[in-house]
C-alpha positions in Angstrom: -6.5 35.7 16.4 -9.3 33.2 16.4 -12.3 33.7 18.7 -13.9 31.1 21.1 -17.0 29.5 19.4 -17.9 27.0 22.2 -16.5 25.8 25.5 -17.2 22.7 27.5 -15.7 21.2 30.7 -14.2 17.8 30.4 -15.1 16.1 33.6 -13.3 13.3 35.4 -9.7 14.5 35.0 -9.1 16.6 38.2 -11.8 17.0 40.8 -10.2 20.3 42.0 -10.6 21.8 38.5 -11.4 19.9 35.3 -9.9 21.3 32.1 -12.0 23.4 29.7 -12.0 22.6 26.0 -12.3 25.6 23.7 -13.4 25.2 20.1 -12.0 28.2 18.2 -13.4 29.9 15.0 -10.5 28.6 12.9 -11.4 25.0 13.7 -8.5 24.5 16.1 -9.0 23.4 19.8 -7.5 24.7 23.0 -7.4 22.8 26.3 -7.0 24.9 29.3 -6.2 23.2 32.7 -6.8 24.8 36.0 -3.5 23.2 37.3 -0.6 21.7 35.5 0.5 19.4 37.1 -3.0 18.5 38.2 -3.9 18.9 41.9 -3.7 15.3 42.6 0.1 15.3 41.9 1.2 16.2 45.3 4.9 16.2 45.1 5.6 18.4 42.1 7.4 21.6 42.8 6.8 24.9 41.0 8.9 24.0 37.9 8.6 20.2 38.1 5.7 18.5 36.3 6.4 15.2 37.8 4.6 12.3 36.1 3.2 15.0 33.7 6.5 15.7 32.1 5.9 14.9 28.4 2.1 15.1 28.7 2.0 16.9 25.3 3.6 14.0 23.5 1.3 11.5 25.2 -1.7 13.5 24.4 -0.6 13.9 20.7 -0.2 10.1 20.4 -3.6 9.4 22.0 -5.5 11.8 19.8 -3.5 11.2 16.6 -2.6 14.9 15.8 -0.2 17.6 16.6 -0.4 19.3 20.1 1.4 22.4 21.0 2.0 23.1 24.6 1.7 26.9 24.6 1.7 27.8 28.2 2.0 25.8 31.4 -1.8 25.2 31.5 -2.8 25.7 27.7 -2.4 23.2 24.9 -3.4 24.0 21.3 -4.5 21.4 18.8 -4.1 23.2 15.4 -5.8 20.7 13.1 -8.1 18.4 14.9 -9.9 15.5 13.1 -13.5 14.5 13.3 -12.9 12.2 16.4 -10.3 14.3 18.2 -12.7 15.5 21.0 -13.9 12.0 21.7 -10.3 10.7 21.8 -9.4 13.6 24.0 -12.2 12.9 26.5 -11.1 9.2 26.7 -7.4 10.1 27.1 -8.1 12.6 29.9 -10.3 10.3 31.9 -7.6 7.6 31.8 -4.9 10.2 32.7 -6.9 11.4 35.6 -7.1 7.8 37.1 -3.3 7.4 37.0 
């Protein structure tokens, strides 16, 4: 199992708890959210993701690479490219303003 090499908070997505980006020793990335759906989605029930249903597919399209939704709050990007983190930041900032 790969270890965490570096972490950073990606600000601007959810003021109640922005996601953490983890760079792993095998080159993959994990995005760990405090809440999914985010805290600003008020009407979602325990099992309902509301407007964040299909979030993994939108994320994959935005960053141009595969995204695996591993757990409710954890997403894995197994093979990021050189610009994945920048594209990820832009996507999350835009999603947080929805």
